[in-house]
C-alpha positions in Angstrom: -207.6 -232.6 -156.7 -205.2 -233.3 -154.8 -202.3 -230.7 -153.1 -199.5 -231.9 -155.3 -201.1 -230.2 -158.4 -202.6 -227.0 -156.8 -198.6 -226.2 -155.8 -197.7 -225.7 -159.4 -195.1 -222.6 -159.9 -196.1 -221.1 -163.3 -192.3 -220.2 -165.6 -193.1 -218.0 -168.2 -190.0 -218.4 -170.7 -189.6 -217.1 -174.1 -186.8 -217.4 -176.6 -183.6 -215.2 -176.5 -184.4 -213.7 -179.7 -187.7 -211.6 -177.8 -186.0 -210.7 -174.8 -183.2 -208.8 -176.4 -185.7 -207.4 -179.3 -187.5 -206.3 -176.1 -184.8 -204.9 -174.0 -183.6 -202.9 -177.2 -186.9 -201.3 -178.0 -187.1 -200.0 -174.2 -183.1 -198.9 -173.5 -181.9 -198.9 -176.9 -179.5 -200.8 -178.6 -176.1 -200.3 -176.2 -175.8 -202.3 -173.2 -174.7 -201.3 -169.9 -171.0 -202.0 -169.4 -170.1 -204.2 -165.8 -166.8 -202.9 -164.3 -164.2 -205.4 -163.3 -164.5 -206.3 -158.7 -161.5 -203.9 -157.3 -158.0 -205.2 -156.6 -158.0 -203.1 -153.0 -157.1 -204.6 -150.3 -159.7 -203.8 -147.3 -158.0 -202.0 -144.3 -158.2 -203.2 -140.5 -156.4 -200.4 -139.1 -155.5 -196.8 -140.7 -152.6 -194.3 -140.6 -153.8 -191.0 -140.8 -156.6 -190.2 -138.5 -158.2 -186.7 -139.4 -161.3 -184.5 -138.8 -163.3 -183.8 -140.5 -162.2 -182.5 -144.1 -164.4 -180.3 -146.6 -163.5 -179.5 -150.1 -165.2 -177.3 -152.3 -162.7 -176.6 -155.4 -161.1 -178.1 -157.6 -158.2 -176.1 -155.8 -158.7 -177.4 -152.8 -157.5 -180.6 -154.1 -154.7 -178.6 -155.2 -154.1 -177.7 -152.1 -154.5 -180.5 -150.1 -152.4 -182.9 -152.9 -149.8 -180.0 -151.5 -150.0 -180.7 -147.9 -150.9 -184.4 -147.0 -148.8 -187.3 -148.1 -152.7 -189.4 -148.1 -153.5 -187.2 -151.2 -151.3 -188.2 -154.4 -152.3 -187.6 -158.4 -152.5 -184.3 -159.7 -156.6 -184.6 -160.8 -156.7 -185.8 -164.3 -158.1 -189.1 -166.1 -154.6 -191.0 -165.7 -153.6 -189.7 -162.4 -156.4 -189.3 -160.3 -156.4 -187.7 -157.1 -156.3 -190.1 -154.3 -157.5 -190.1 -150.8 -156.3 -193.4 -149.4 -155.7 -195.1 -146.0 -157.4 -191.8 -143.8 -159.8 -192.4 -140.2 -162.5 -190.0 -139.7 -164.5 -190.5 -136.9 -167.1 -187.2 -136.6 -167.4 -188.2 -132.8 -172.0 -187.7 -133.8 -171.0 -184.3 -133.8 -173.3 -183.6 -136.4 -171.4 -183.2 -139.1 -169.8 -184.8 -142.0 -166.9 -186.7 -142.1 -165.8 -185.3 -145.6 -167.4 -183.3 -147.3 -166.6 -182.1 -151.5 -168.7 -179.8 -153.7 -168.2 -178.1 -156.9 -165.4 -180.3 -158.3 -165.3 -182.0 -161.7 -161.7 -183.6 -161.2 -160.9 -187.1 -161.4 -160.7 -188.2 -157.7 -160.4 -191.8 -155.8 -161.4 -191.9 -152.3 -160.2 -195.5 -151.0 -159.3 -197.8 -148.4 -160.0 -195.7 -145.4 -162.6 -195.6 -142.5 -165.6 -192.7 -141.8 -167.9 -193.0 -139.3 -170.3 -191.7 -136.6 -172.1 -188.6 -138.1 -175.3 -188.0 -137.2 -178.1 -185.9 -138.5 -177.9 -182.0 -138.3 -180.7 -180.6 -140.3 -184.2 -182.2 -141.3 -183.0 -182.9 -144.6 -179.8 -184.7 -143.4 -177.7 -183.3 -146.3 -174.6 -182.8 -144.6 -175.0 -185.8 -142.2 -173.0 -188.6 -144.2 -169.7 -190.6 -143.8 -169.0 -189.1 -147.5 -171.6 -186.2 -148.8 -171.0 -185.2 -153.0 -172.5 -182.6 -153.6 -171.8 -181.2 -157.4 -169.1 -183.0 -158.4 -168.6 -185.3 -161.9 -165.7 -188.0 -162.1 -165.3 -189.2 -158.5 -164.8 -192.8 -157.5 -165.3 -194.1 -154.0 -163.7 -197.5 -153.3 -163.3 -199.5 -150.7 -164.2 -198.1 -147.7 -165.7 -198.9 -144.5 -168.9 -196.8 -143.9 -170.5 -196.7 -140.3 -172.9 -195.9 -138.1 -173.7 -192.4 -140.2 -176.7 -190.8 -140.8 -176.2 -192.0 -144.6 -173.4 -193.2 -145.5 -172.6 -191.7 -148.8 -174.8 -188.9 -149.7 -174.5 -188.2 -153.7 -176.4 -185.3 -155.0 -176.2 -183.1 -158.8 -173.7 -185.9 -159.5 -172.4 -187.3 -162.8 -170.4 -189.8 -163.9 -169.4 -190.5 -160.2 -168.1 -194.5 -159.2 -169.6 -196.4 -155.8 -167.9 -199.7 -155.5 -166.9 -202.7 -153.0 -167.8 -200.6 -149.8 -168.5 -201.4 -146.4 -171.5 -199.6 -144.6 -173.2 -200.8 -141.1 -175.7 -199.4 -139.0 -177.3 -200.3 -135.8 -180.5 -198.9 -136.0 -182.9 -197.6 -137.9 -184.5 -194.4 -135.7 -182.9 -191.5 -137.7 -184.2 -193.3 -141.4 -180.7 -193.3 -142.5 -179.8 -194.3 -146.2 -176.5 -196.5 -146.6 -176.4 -194.5 -150.0 -178.5 -191.3 -150.9 -178.7 -191.0 -154.9 -180.0 -187.6 -155.8 -180.8 -185.6 -159.1 -177.6 -188.2 -160.3 -177.0 -188.8 -164.3 -175.0 -192.2 -165.0 -173.4 -193.1 -161.8 -172.1 -196.9 -160.9 -173.1 -198.5 -157.6 -172.1 -201.8 -157.6 -170.4 -204.2 -155.3 -171.5 -202.5 -152.0 -171.7 -204.8 -148.5 -174.6 -203.0 -146.5 -175.9 -204.3 -143.3 -179.1 -202.4 -141.3 -180.0 -198.9 -143.0 -183.7 -198.0 -142.9 -183.3 -198.2 -146.3 -180.4 -199.8 -148.5 -180.4 -198.0 -151.7 -182.6 -194.9 -152.1 -182.3 -192.4 -155.6 -184.9 -190.0 -156.4 -184.7 -188.0 -159.6 -182.5 -190.0 -161.6 -181.4 -191.0 -164.6 -179.1 -193.6 -166.9 -177.5 -194.9 -163.7 -176.8 -198.5 -163.1 -177.8 -200.2 -159.1 -175.1 -203.9 -159.9 -174.8 -206.8 -157.5 -175.2 -205.1 -154.1 -176.0 -206.7 -151.0 -177.7 -205.3 -148.8 -179.4 -206.8 -144.9 -181.7 -205.9 -142.8 -182.5 -207.1 -139.8 -183.6 -203.9 -137.8 -187.1 -203.6 -136.6 -189.5 -201.8 -139.5 -187.3 -201.3 -142.2 -189.1 -199.7 -145.6 -187.2 -201.2 -148.6 -184.0 -203.0 -149.7 -184.0 -200.3 -153.3 -186.2 -197.5 -153.2 -186.0 -194.8 -156.9 -188.6 -192.6 -157.1 -189.2 -190.8 -159.9 -186.0 -192.4 -161.7 -185.4 -193.6 -165.6 -183.5 -195.2 -167.8 -182.0 -197.2 -164.7 -179.8 -200.7 -165.0 -180.9 -202.8 -161.6 -179.2 -205.7 -161.7 -177.7 -208.7 -159.7 -178.6 -207.3 -156.3 -179.1 -209.6 -153.2 -181.8 -208.4 -150.3 -182.7 -210.2 -147.4 -184.9 -208.1 -145.3 -186.7 -208.9 -141.5 -189.2 -207.8 -139.0 -191.6 -205.5 -140.4 -193.2 -203.7 -144.0 -190.5 -204.8 -146.2 -189.8 -204.3 -149.8 -186.8 -205.8 -152.0 -187.2 -203.5 -154.4 -189.8 -200.7 -154.9 -190.4 -198.6 -157.9 -192.4 -195.0 -157.9 -192.7 -193.4 -160.9 -190.1 -194.3 -163.0 -189.9 -195.5 -166.6 -187.3 -197.1 -168.9 -185.6 -198.7 -166.1 -185.1 -202.2 -165.9 -184.6 -204.8 -162.6 -182.7 -208.1 -163.8 -181.8 -211.1 -162.0 -182.4 -209.9 -159.0 -182.4 -212.0 -156.0 -184.5 -211.1 -152.5 -185.5 -212.7 -149.7 -188.1 -211.6 -146.7 -189.6 -212.6 -143.5 -192.1 -211.3 -141.5 -194.9 -208.7 -141.6 -196.9 -207.7 -144.2 -193.6 -207.7 -147.0 -193.3 -207.4 -151.1 -191.0 -209.1 -153.3 -191.4 -206.1 -156.4 -193.7 -203.1 -155.7 -194.6 -200.4 -159.2 -196.3 -198.1 -158.3 -197.3 -195.1 -161.5 -194.2 -196.8 -163.7 -193.9 -197.5 -166.9 -192.1 -199.6 -169.7 -189.7 -201.2 -167.4 -189.2 -204.7 -167.7 -188.7 -207.1 -165.0 -186.8 -210.2 -165.9 -185.2 -213.3 -164.3 -185.8 -212.9 -160.7 -186.2 -214.4 -157.6 -188.1 -213.0 -154.6 -189.2 -215.2 -151.4 -191.1 -213.5 -148.6 -192.3 -215.5 -145.5 -195.4 -213.6 -143.6 -197.3 -214.4 -140.6 -200.3 -215.4 -142.5 -198.2 -216.7 -145.9 -196.1 -219.5 -145.2 -194.3 -218.9 -148.5 -194.8 -216.1 -151.5 -192.4 -216.5 -154.3 -191.9 -213.5 -156.3 -194.4 -211.4 -155.3 -194.9 -208.0 -157.6 -197.8 -205.6 -156.2 -198.4 -203.2 -159.0 -200.9 -199.9 -158.8 -201.7 -197.7 -161.9 -198.0 -199.7 -162.8 -197.4 -201.4 -167.0 -195.2 -203.5 -166.9 -194.3 -203.8 -171.1 -192.6 -207.1 -170.6 -192.2 -209.5 -168.0 -190.0 -212.7 -168.6 -188.7 -216.2 -166.8 -190.9 -214.8 -163.8 -192.5 -216.9 -161.4 -195.4 -215.1 -159.6 -198.3 -216.5 -156.8 -197.9 -217.2 -153.8 -198.6 -220.3 -151.5 -201.6 -220.3 -148.8 -200.7 -221.3 -145.4 -202.3 -224.7 -145.6 -202.2 -224.7 -149.7 -206.3 -224.6 -150.0 -206.0 -222.0 -152.6 -203.1 -220.1 -155.6 -203.9 -216.3 -154.8 -203.4 -214.8 -158.8 -202.2 -211.3 -159.2 -203.8 -209.0 -161.2 -203.0 -206.1 -163.2 -200.4 -207.4 -164.6 -199.9 -207.0 -168.8 -197.1 -209.4 -170.1 -196.8 -208.4 -173.9 
């Protein structure tokens, strides 16, 4: 058989009616609302250079608005507190730039810079550019977060949004994440630009969150994962761009997740033992329309490589799923892939 006949891309496509019927069966009839891009202009300089800030109650926001011109609003949905145009440098003193806890007022942090927070305990909870704990109704929009252990750490939060931010790190020794979500519900993380973090976006024990149109680039030695989920359910992961180089890298990894949607993500990984999408002990998920390219030392090119371990995929639609051998002598089929 000629080589050209061996290199064949199998693309499975079902009708639109089956596609939407499958999604509705897994996720219900409601669709995810995709918010428009923010209109804020990026900042290159900041008027207000501050020391790290701690907000521990709604009352702290009230006092902040009274004392400083860079905080405005009254905390209502129509007139949220807006913290704008500030610059906080933690100066590597093992502290978080801005820490907000125990609030349910509406607030926006925008057009600001948070940098140089370092790890100060084994979990690194309070070593972030911005840390939200037990918070609802917060928005973090169009900020620069550079050289922090975690860029943004979000714990026990609901109805929060992280939009249009830029994250930059320069090493992965600390194994920090650009965005860490823990025990979150109904949060929306979209259009963030993430460069050189050990993990791009990581979520644990979270439900009904949306991860949409983020760009994650990692050129570090031995990065781990672009998008990493553990015990997360009813999560929409859509239209993200994931680029990884060097070491063992997975564009998307899900462990113990149920009823998640992986839709229209694009990934590229080069060098090392890389995987496109890795699912372990995950059930009733939908993988649809993803394009994932993996370049390896031992394989010339692998397109849309899915690794499954004790996992069940409910529906797999429109997916290329095999790898080319280096010399194009054989095609490696994937095993344990269930298409319903």
